[in-house]
C-alpha positions in Angstrom: 19.4 15.8 17.9 17.8 12.4 17.6 16.5 12.5 21.1 14.1 15.1 19.9 12.9 12.8 17.0 9.7 11.6 19.0 8.5 15.2 19.3 6.9 15.2 15.7 5.1 11.8 16.6 3.7 13.3 19.7 2.5 16.5 17.8 0.9 14.4 15.1 -0.9 12.3 17.7 -2.2 15.5 19.3 -3.5 16.8 15.9 -5.1 13.5 15.2 -6.8 13.5 18.5 -8.2 17.1 17.8 -9.3 16.0 14.2 -11.0 12.9 15.6 -12.5 14.1 18.7 -13.5 17.5 17.7 -13.9 17.7 13.9 -15.0 14.3 12.9 -17.4 13.7 15.7 -19.0 17.1 15.2 -19.7 16.8 11.6 -20.1 13.0 11.3 -18.4 11.0 8.6 -20.0 9.7 5.3 -19.3 6.1 4.3 -16.3 7.1 2.1 -14.5 8.7 5.1 -15.6 6.0 7.6 -13.7 3.5 5.4 -11.1 5.7 3.8 -9.6 7.0 7.1 -8.9 3.5 8.4 -7.2 2.8 5.1 -5.1 5.9 5.6 -4.1 4.6 8.9 -3.3 1.1 7.5 -0.7 2.7 5.1 1.1 4.2 7.9 0.8 1.0 9.9 2.4 -0.8 7.0 5.4 1.6 6.8 6.1 1.2 10.6 5.7 -2.5 10.3 8.2 -2.5 7.4 10.5 -0.3 9.2 10.6 -2.9 12.1 10.9 -6.0 9.8 12.8 -5.1 6.6 16.6 -5.9 6.5 18.8 -2.7 6.5 19.9 -3.4 3.0 19.4 -1.3 -0.2 16.4 -3.4 -1.2 14.9 -3.0 2.3 15.4 0.8 1.9 13.8 0.9 -1.6 10.7 -1.1 -0.4 10.3 1.1 2.6 10.6 4.2 0.4 8.0 3.0 -1.9 5.7 2.1 0.9 6.2 5.7 2.5 5.7 7.5 -0.9 2.5 5.5 -1.4 1.2 6.4 2.1 2.1 10.1 1.6 0.1 10.2 -1.7 -2.7 8.0 -0.5 -3.7 10.1 2.6 -4.7 12.9 0.4 -7.3 11.0 -1.5 -10.2 12.6 0.5 -9.5 16.2 0.1 -11.9 16.6 -2.8 -14.6 15.5 -0.4 -13.1 17.5 2.6 -13.2 20.7 0.6 -17.1 20.6 0.5 -17.6 19.3 4.1 -15.0 20.7 6.3 -14.5 24.0 8.1 -11.4 26.0 7.4 -10.1 25.0 10.8 -10.3 21.4 9.9 -8.8 22.0 6.6 -5.8 23.8 8.2 -5.3 20.9 10.6 -5.4 18.4 7.7 -2.7 20.4 6.0 -0.6 20.5 9.0 -1.0 16.7 9.4 -0.2 16.2 5.8 3.2 18.1 6.4 4.0 16.0 9.4 3.3 12.7 7.5 6.5 12.5 5.5 8.5 13.7 8.5 7.3 10.7 10.7 7.9 8.2 7.9 11.3 10.0 7.2 12.3 9.7 10.9 11.2 6.1 11.1 13.1 5.3 7.8 16.2 7.1 8.9 16.2 5.3 12.3 15.9 2.0 10.3 18.2 2.5 7.5 20.8 5.0 8.4 24.3 3.8 8.7 25.3 2.8 12.2 27.7 5.1 13.8 28.2 7.5 16.8 27.8 10.5 14.6 24.1 9.7 14.4 23.5 9.3 18.1 21.0 6.5 17.4 20.3 4.2 20.2 19.0 1.2 18.1 17.2 -0.4 21.2 15.4 2.9 21.9 14.4 3.1 18.2 13.0 -0.3 18.3 11.1 0.0 21.3 9.7 3.5 20.3 8.7 2.4 16.8 7.1 -0.9 18.2 5.2 1.2 20.7 4.2 3.6 17.8 3.2 0.6 15.7 1.0 -0.8 18.4 -0.6 2.6 18.9 -1.4 2.9 15.3 -2.9 -0.4 15.2 -5.1 0.4 18.1 -6.2 3.7 16.5 -7.0 1.5 13.4 -9.2 -0.6 15.4 -10.9 2.3 17.0 -11.6 3.9 13.6 -13.0 0.6 12.3 -15.1 -0.1 15.3 -16.2 3.4 16.3 -17.1 4.6 12.8 -18.3 1.3 11.2 -19.8 -0.7 14.1 -23.5 -1.3 14.5 -23.7 1.8 16.7 -22.0 4.0 14.1 -22.7 7.7 14.2 -24.2 9.0 11.0 -23.1 12.0 9.0 -25.7 14.7 8.5 -27.1 15.2 5.0 -25.2 17.7 2.9 
């Protein structure tokens, strides 16, 4: 069962690629979103980094759960803007991505904080490598968001 755990991460990445490459580029992003979306990504990056670095203690778990809950709430902050600027297709994709968000953070947390044992079929080396790669990819996506949408060549959003 745990061998399938990377699947939601791949589905999420595909959804983010569609959102970014199709919807965001088509409509452009106003300043609020140009800075808000990288902040969303930063909350995810923080969760992955915590999963890699926190001790597997109760305190570590509580810190991780707090960061994950914050991230899940933080990413919906733009929806009051999106409802006026996005098509139904983009709003549907956002809803799908919002549903995947706690699943991804739950898998990362379970991999890190679940008790060791053969019943969970967790290969800790595989987990660490996968989550380290996911963390690096998330950091690269954050850099892209900052540079592409906020660099001197930034695309502008059309007037409402």
